[in-house]
Structures are given as structure tokens and as C-alpha cells.
MARLUM-467399 format. One record per residue: x, y, z of N, C-alpha, C in turn; residue in three letters; residue number from 1. Coordinates in steps of 0.05 Angstrom, whole numbers, padded with zeros to 5 digits. Each point is the difference from the previous one (the first is absolute). Layout:
# residues N
+--------+--------+--------+--------+--------+--------+--------+--------+--------+--------+-----+
|    n.X |    n.Y |    n.Z |   ca.X |   ca.Y |   ca.Z |    c.X |    c.Y |    c.Z | residu | num |
+--------+--------+--------+--------+--------+--------+--------+--------+--------+--------+-----+
|      X |      Y |      Z |      X |      Y |      Z |      X |      Y |      Z |    ALA | NUM |
...
+--------+--------+--------+--------+--------+--------+--------+--------+--------+--------+-----+
END
This chain:
# residues 111
+--------+--------+--------+--------+--------+--------+--------+--------+--------+--------+-----+
|    n.X |    n.Y |    n.Z |   ca.X |   ca.Y |   ca.Z |    c.X |    c.Y |    c.Z | residu | num |
+--------+--------+--------+--------+--------+--------+--------+--------+--------+--------+-----+
|  01179 | -02302 |  00835 |  00025 |  00010 |  00011 | -00001 |  00030 | -00001 |    MET |   1 |
|  00010 |  00012 |  00021 |  00003 |  00029 |  00001 |  00030 |  00006 |  00003 |    ARG |   2 |
|  00012 |  00014 | -00019 |  00028 |  00006 |  00000 |  00016 | -00026 |  00006 |    SER |   3 |
| -00008 | -00022 | -00012 |  00015 | -00025 |  00003 | -00006 | -00015 |  00025 |    GLY |   4 |
| -00018 |  00010 |  00017 | -00007 | -00014 |  00025 | -00027 | -00014 | -00003 |    VAL |   5 |
|  00000 | -00027 |  00004 | -00025 | -00014 | -00003 | -00022 |  00010 |  00020 |    PRO |   6 |
| -00024 |  00002 | -00010 | -00023 |  00008 |  00017 | -00016 | -00023 |  00009 |    LEU |   7 |
| -00002 | -00021 | -00016 | -00016 | -00024 |  00006 |  00017 | -00024 | -00005 |    ILE |   8 |
| -00002 | -00021 |  00017 |  00015 | -00024 | -00003 | -00010 | -00017 | -00023 |    GLU |   9 |
| -00027 | -00004 | -00001 | -00011 | -00019 | -00020 | -00024 |  00013 | -00014 |    THR |  10 |
|  00001 | -00002 | -00026 | -00023 |  00009 | -00017 | -00010 | -00024 | -00016 |    VAL |  11 |
| -00025 | -00007 |  00005 | -00012 | -00021 | -00015 | -00011 |  00012 | -00026 |    GLU |  12 |
|  00004 | -00014 | -00022 | -00009 |  00010 | -00026 | -00027 | -00014 | -00008 |    MET |  13 |
| -00019 |  00017 | -00008 | -00025 | -00010 | -00011 | -00003 |  00013 | -00028 |    ALA |  14 |
|  00012 | -00013 | -00020 |  00001 |  00012 | -00026 | -00014 | -00016 | -00022 |    VAL |  15 |
| -00013 | -00022 |  00009 | -00017 | -00015 | -00019 | -00029 |  00002 |  00010 |    ASP |  16 |
| -00019 | -00006 | -00017 | -00028 |  00004 |  00006 | -00008 | -00015 |  00026 |    LEU |  17 |
|  00008 | -00025 |  00002 | -00008 | -00016 |  00023 |  00011 |  00012 |  00026 |    LYS |  18 |
|  00025 |  00007 |  00001 |  00012 |  00010 |  00025 | -00011 |  00028 |  00007 |    SER |  19 |
| -00008 |  00016 | -00021 | -00012 |  00026 |  00006 | -00028 | -00003 |  00011 |    ARG |  20 |
| -00015 | -00020 | -00011 | -00027 | -00005 |  00010 |  00001 | -00009 |  00029 |    ILE |  21 |
|  00018 | -00018 |  00007 |  00002 | -00010 |  00027 |  00012 |  00020 |  00019 |    ILE |  22 |
|  00021 |  00014 | -00009 |  00013 |  00020 |  00016 |  00005 | -00009 |  00029 |    GLY |  23 |
| -00011 |  00016 |  00019 |  00003 | -00006 |  00028 | -00025 | -00013 |  00013 |    LEU |  24 |
| -00019 | -00008 | -00017 | -00025 | -00011 |  00010 |  00006 | -00026 |  00016 |    LEU |  25 |
| -00014 | -00003 |  00022 |  00003 | -00023 |  00016 |  00022 |  00000 |  00020 |    GLY |  26 |
|  00017 |  00020 | -00001 |  00022 |  00002 |  00019 | -00009 |  00016 |  00024 |    ARG |  27 |
|  00012 | -00008 |  00023 | -00007 |  00015 |  00025 |  00020 |  00023 |  00004 |    SER |  28 |
|  00022 | -00001 | -00015 |  00021 |  00021 |  00003 |  00019 | -00001 | -00023 |    SER |  29 |
|  00013 |  00022 | -00006 |  00022 |  00000 | -00019 |  00027 |  00001 |  00015 |    LEU |  30 |
|  00000 |  00015 |  00022 |  00024 |  00001 |  00017 |  00017 |  00024 | -00005 |    GLY |  31 |
|  00017 |  00005 |  00020 |  00019 |  00023 | -00002 |  00021 | -00006 | -00021 |    ALA |  32 |
|  00011 |  00021 | -00012 |  00021 | -00002 | -00020 | -00007 | -00017 | -00024 |    ASN |  33 |
| -00026 | -00001 | -00006 | -00010 | -00015 | -00023 | -00020 |  00018 | -00015 |    ARG |  34 |
| -00001 | -00005 | -00026 | -00019 |  00014 | -00017 | -00008 | -00018 | -00023 |    ALA |  35 |
| -00022 |  00006 | -00013 | -00008 | -00013 | -00024 | -00002 |  00020 | -00022 |    MET |  36 |
|  00012 | -00006 | -00023 | -00001 |  00018 | -00024 | -00018 | -00013 | -00020 |    TYR |  37 |
| -00020 |  00015 | -00009 | -00019 | -00010 | -00020 |  00003 |  00017 | -00025 |    LEU |  38 |
|  00003 | -00013 | -00023 |  00002 |  00015 | -00025 | -00008 | -00019 | -00023 |    ALA |  39 |
| -00013 |  00010 | -00021 | -00011 |  00027 | -00001 | -00024 |  00002 |  00018 |    PRO |  40 |
| -00002 |  00023 |  00013 | -00022 |  00004 |  00019 | -00003 |  00030 |  00006 |    CYS |  41 |
| -00023 |  00012 | -00005 | -00004 |  00028 |  00005 | -00022 |  00006 |  00020 |    ASN |  42 |
| -00010 | -00022 |  00013 | -00019 |  00003 |  00022 |  00001 | -00026 |  00016 |    SER |  43 |
| -00009 |  00003 |  00025 | -00002 | -00024 |  00017 | -00026 |  00000 |  00015 |    ILE |  44 |
| -00007 | -00024 |  00011 | -00023 | -00002 |  00018 |  00010 | -00016 |  00024 |    HIS |  45 |
| -00013 |  00004 |  00022 |  00007 | -00014 |  00025 | -00024 | -00017 |  00009 |    THR |  46 |
| -00018 | -00008 | -00018 | -00022 | -00017 |  00007 |  00011 | -00027 |  00009 |    PHE |  47 |
| -00011 | -00011 |  00021 |  00008 | -00026 |  00011 |  00028 |  00000 |  00013 |    PHE |  48 |
|  00012 |  00024 |  00004 |  00026 |  00002 |  00013 | -00004 | -00002 |  00030 |    MET |  49 |
|  00021 | -00009 |  00014 | -00001 | -00003 |  00029 |  00016 |  00022 |  00014 |    LYS |  50 |
|  00013 |  00017 | -00015 |  00016 |  00021 |  00012 |  00001 |  00024 | -00018 |    PHE |  51 |
|  00007 |  00023 |  00011 |  00002 |  00025 | -00015 |  00027 |  00002 | -00015 |    SER |  52 |
|  00000 |  00016 | -00021 |  00024 |  00003 | -00016 |  00009 |  00030 | -00002 |    LEU |  53 |
|  00026 |  00004 | -00003 |  00011 |  00025 | -00010 |  00008 | -00006 | -00029 |    ASP |  54 |
| -00007 |  00017 | -00019 |  00006 | -00006 | -00028 |  00014 |  00024 | -00013 |    VAL |  55 |
|  00017 | -00007 | -00019 |  00015 |  00019 | -00016 | -00004 | -00007 | -00029 |    VAL |  56 |
| -00012 |  00018 | -00015 | -00004 | -00004 | -00029 |  00024 |  00011 | -00015 |    PHE |  57 |
|  00009 | -00015 | -00021 |  00024 |  00006 | -00015 | -00006 |  00002 | -00029 |    LEU |  58 |
|  00016 |  00016 | -00014 | -00002 |  00001 | -00030 |  00018 | -00022 | -00011 |    ASP |  59 |
|  00001 | -00004 | -00026 |  00016 | -00021 | -00012 |  00030 |  00002 |  00006 |    PRO |  60 |
|  00010 |  00024 |  00007 |  00028 |  00003 |  00006 |  00005 | -00002 |  00030 |    GLU |  61 |
| -00020 | -00008 |  00015 |  00002 | -00004 |  00030 |  00001 |  00026 |  00015 |    MET |  62 |
| -00010 |  00021 | -00011 | -00002 |  00026 |  00015 | -00026 |  00000 |  00015 |    ASN |  63 |
|  00001 |  00010 |  00025 | -00024 |  00000 |  00017 | -00019 |  00022 | -00010 |    ILE |  64 |
| -00025 | -00009 | -00005 | -00021 |  00019 | -00009 | -00019 |  00007 |  00022 |    LEU |  65 |
| -00005 | -00019 |  00018 | -00021 |  00004 |  00020 |  00006 | -00019 |  00024 |    LYS |  66 |
| -00006 |  00010 |  00024 |  00002 | -00016 |  00025 | -00027 |  00001 |  00014 |    LYS |  67 |
| -00009 | -00023 |  00010 | -00025 | -00001 |  00015 |  00006 | -00016 |  00026 |    VAL |  68 |
| -00005 |  00012 |  00022 |  00006 | -00012 |  00026 | -00025 | -00012 |  00012 |    ILE |  69 |
|  00003 | -00024 |  00012 | -00021 | -00013 |  00016 | -00025 | -00005 | -00016 |    ASN |  70 |
|  00002 | -00014 | -00022 | -00023 | -00008 | -00015 | -00012 | -00024 |  00014 |    VAL |  71 |
| -00024 |  00004 |  00011 | -00013 | -00021 |  00015 | -00014 | -00020 | -00018 |    ARG |  72 |
| -00006 | -00024 |  00010 | -00014 | -00020 | -00016 | -00026 |  00012 | -00012 |    PRO |  73 |
| -00008 | -00012 | -00022 | -00025 |  00008 | -00015 |  00001 |  00028 | -00012 |    CYS |  74 |
|  00024 |  00007 | -00011 |  00003 |  00026 | -00013 |  00011 | -00004 | -00028 |    ARG |  75 |
| -00003 |  00021 | -00016 |  00012 |  00001 | -00027 |  00017 |  00025 | -00001 |    VAL |  76 |
|  00024 | -00003 | -00012 |  00018 |  00023 | -00003 |  00009 |  00001 | -00029 |    VAL |  77 |
| -00002 |  00024 | -00012 |  00009 |  00004 | -00028 |  00027 |  00013 |  00001 |    LEU |  78 |
|  00018 | -00009 | -00018 |  00027 |  00011 | -00001 |  00002 |  00026 | -00015 |    GLY |  79 |
| -00019 |  00005 | -00017 |  00001 |  00025 | -00016 |  00014 | -00003 | -00026 |    GLY |  80 |
|  00000 |  00021 | -00015 |  00013 |  00000 | -00027 |  00029 | -00008 |  00002 |    LEU |  81 |
|  00008 | -00018 | -00018 |  00028 | -00008 | -00001 |  00008 | -00022 |  00018 |    GLY |  82 |
| -00018 | -00009 |  00018 |  00007 | -00022 |  00019 |  00003 | -00026 | -00016 |    ALA |  83 |
|  00022 | -00014 |  00005 |  00005 | -00025 | -00013 |  00003 | -00023 |  00020 |    HIS |  84 |
|  00008 |  00006 |  00024 |  00004 | -00021 |  00020 | -00005 |  00012 |  00028 |    GLY |  85 |
| -00001 | -00018 |  00019 | -00005 |  00008 |  00028 |  00016 | -00018 |  00019 |    VAL |  86 |
|  00012 |  00013 |  00019 |  00013 | -00014 |  00023 | -00020 |  00000 |  00023 |    LEU |  87 |
| -00005 | -00023 |  00011 | -00018 | -00002 |  00023 |  00016 | -00008 |  00025 |    GLU |  88 |
| -00004 |  00014 |  00022 |  00013 | -00006 |  00025 | -00022 | -00004 |  00021 |    PHE |  89 |
|  00005 | -00017 |  00020 | -00018 | -00002 |  00022 |  00000 |  00027 |  00014 |    GLU |  90 |
| -00023 |  00011 |  00006 | -00002 |  00027 |  00011 |  00016 |  00002 |  00026 |    SER |  91 |
|  00017 |  00020 |  00002 |  00016 |  00005 |  00023 |  00026 | -00016 |  00002 |    GLY |  92 |
|  00005 | -00018 | -00018 |  00024 | -00017 |  00001 |  00024 |  00013 | -00015 |    CYS |  93 |
| -00005 |  00021 | -00015 |  00021 |  00014 | -00014 | -00009 |  00030 | -00001 |    PHE |  94 |
|  00019 |  00017 |  00003 | -00006 |  00029 |  00002 | -00002 |  00012 | -00028 |    CYS |  95 |
| -00024 | -00004 | -00012 | -00005 |  00011 | -00027 |  00003 |  00030 |  00000 |    VAL |  96 |
| -00004 |  00013 |  00023 |  00004 |  00029 |  00001 |  00028 |  00009 | -00008 |    ASP |  97 |
|  00019 | -00018 |  00002 |  00028 |  00006 | -00007 |  00004 |  00002 | -00031 |    ASP |  98 |
| -00020 | -00011 | -00015 |  00002 |  00001 | -00029 | -00014 |  00025 | -00010 |    LEU |  99 |
|  00010 |  00011 | -00021 | -00012 |  00025 | -00011 | -00009 | -00005 | -00029 |    ASN | 100 |
| -00021 |  00015 | -00008 | -00010 | -00001 | -00027 |  00024 |  00008 | -00018 |    ILE | 101 |
|  00005 | -00016 | -00021 |  00022 |  00005 | -00018 |  00025 | -00016 |  00006 |    GLY | 102 |
|  00002 | -00011 |  00025 |  00023 | -00018 |  00006 |  00000 | -00023 | -00019 |    ASP | 103 |
|  00024 | -00009 | -00008 |  00002 | -00024 | -00018 |  00009 | -00023 |  00017 |    LYS | 104 |
| -00015 | -00022 | -00002 |  00006 | -00024 |  00015 |  00014 | -00021 | -00018 |    LEU | 105 |
|  00017 | -00016 |  00012 |  00014 | -00021 | -00014 | -00006 | -00026 |  00014 |    ILE | 106 |
| -00010 | -00020 | -00015 | -00005 | -00026 |  00012 |  00024 | -00019 | -00005 |    LEU | 107 |
|  00012 | -00011 |  00021 |  00022 | -00019 | -00002 | -00006 | -00023 |  00018 |    LYS | 108 |
|  00012 | -00024 | -00008 | -00003 | -00024 |  00016 | -00029 | -00005 |  00007 |    ASN | 109 |
| -00017 |  00000 | -00020 | -00029 | -00004 |  00003 | -00007 | -00029 |  00003 |    ILE | 110 |
| -00022 | -00006 |  00014 | -00009 | -00028 |  00005 | -00018 | -00008 | -00023 |    ALA | 111 |
+--------+--------+--------+--------+--------+--------+--------+--------+--------+--------+-----+
END
């Protein structure tokens, strides 16, 4: 949410080992207004992915630490020091450019 306005309709949670390992593997799309939150997680890979991702790394308090746009399949991305979780969006389906380093995100009504 930004100033109380929802940014994404649905956030899928991957907070146990099995769901983090599977993540978005095998899917052909995540879709618009959807994201996946993985935690704890300080790096991602896109091996065996069928689509590109925009990713936002977050600290434990949900502050944005790093943004990476258009991560193509077969790549590795490190979140850096302090990264605790990551929000993954299908590339181009959400304007990650509107988010700023240091912004605090709030997850509500999660799937």
C-alpha cells in the first residue's frame, strides 16, 4: 500500500521451505496485479522460469532495499546486505519504477 492505496490485488506467500523452492517454477505467467512474496530470502534465481521478473528486495521491516527490473530466465540476483524477503512481479505487469528505495510496504489480504 502507498498512502493507504493498494498497489497489488493479490500477493501469494512463499514463507516455508517447500513453497520457496517451488516459487514460480512451472508457471507460464503470474499475471497483472499479482506478486509473490518469498521470505526469508536474500537472493533469487530464474532458472527454468518461463517469463521475466521485476523484483523488489525488502528488509525485515518491509522497507525497499533494492529493485531489479526485467530479470530474464536463467539469472541469479542477490538482494544485498540486510535483504530478508523479495516481492516478485511478472516483468512489465506492475510499475516497479513507482517504488523508491526506502519505501515501506504493507502486505494486507494476502493469499
